[in-house]
C-alpha positions, 0 to 999 in steps of 0.5 A: 831474494834468492840465496844461492851457494854450494855449501849447504852447511854455510847456508844453515849457519845463522838460521837460529837467529831472529830471521829463522823461518822467513825463507823457503828452502829449495833443495837441488838434488843430484841428477836423476836417470830421466834427466841424464837420459834426456840431456845426454842419452844415458841408458840405465847401465851408463847411469848406474856407473856414472850417474849423478853429476852432469859435469863429469859426462865429457870425461867418461871415456877417460876413467882417470880424468873422470875420477880426478874431476869427481874427487877434486872438484866435487868430493874434496870441495865438499869435504875440505871446504864445506864440512871441515871449515864449518864443523868441528872434526878432530881427525880430518884424515879419519873423516875422509876414510869414513867417507870412502868406507861408507861409499862401498856399502850402497843400499846396505844395512850395516851396524855402526859398530861394524863401520867403526871397526873398519876405521883405522883409529879408536873411537865409539859409535857416536863418532861414526854417527856424527860423521854420517850426520855431517855427510847427510847435511852435505847431501852426500850420504843418507842413513835410513832407519828401520821402519817400526810402529814403535819409535824407539825401535826405529831410532835404535836400528842399524842404518841402511846406507844410501849414497846420493848417487851411483857415481860415488860408488864407482869412484870408490870401487873403480870402473868395474864396480858393477861387473856382477849381478849382486853389485848391479842389484845393489847399485840399482837399489841405490838409484831407486832409493836416491830418487825416493829421497827426493820426494816429500815424506819419510823413507825407511827400510824394513826387516824382520828376521829373514824377511825384508823390504827394500824401502818403506815410503810414508807420505800423507797417511799413505804407506808404500812397501817398495821392493826392488828387483834386478836379478840379485838373489834375495828372499821374495817373502818380504812384501808378503810378510810386511803386508800381513803386519801392515795391511793398509800398505800398498805393495810396489815392485820396481824392476829395470823394466819399469824404472824409467817410468818411475824416474820420470815422475815417482809421485805420479807412478806411486799414486797410480798404483 
């Protein structure tokens, strides 16, 4: 028997009952760059602006219609029908506002306190953590923890926000979302992270003072330190510093030139290094 449904939260309801464990969960993620390139002839720039939802392809020439499709058919359906009908949220308007704020921080590390400060209401960090947890359960936004050999440091770190696909950032920022190099770099980093999330294993980021590595991917005892480069100005010492701390890690550099090869089969790409 195959159980299909748009609401991941509804499917999870009741899994603690006696039949828990007697199923195989198959996750269907947002479309990748390779899938959209093969189906609709996407180039990288188009993917970073509109990528993730094949149903919106026919509306790309009319931004207002494209925006309305994503907001009404995708986002509001998930927030209004999937989340708010299945989980307790005291202030739905604030919950929606949190989503818009989070979408403006693609692949960026940000503290819960700073996120909370942008909400137009009083609360505490537990509130924003709960909101992010609900969005993660609905496959919209993922908070990455900082990699550390000490577990308590990982759990206490500020999250790095990964939106599930570039289209959600464009929806929040408008059609000129990636006009400068810094924004383009952030969205490209987001695209890499979103595809790494589709792999089995664990995904983190790493930072120590001014040294940082965009993604730390851990799978079956192997550790990959992944640096994303797209022209955005950033320190180049992160990989070197991380390898000094963790000499068994495999350094990986992803650019706009080799991203297409990576997107075709990320596991094969990493295994070949």
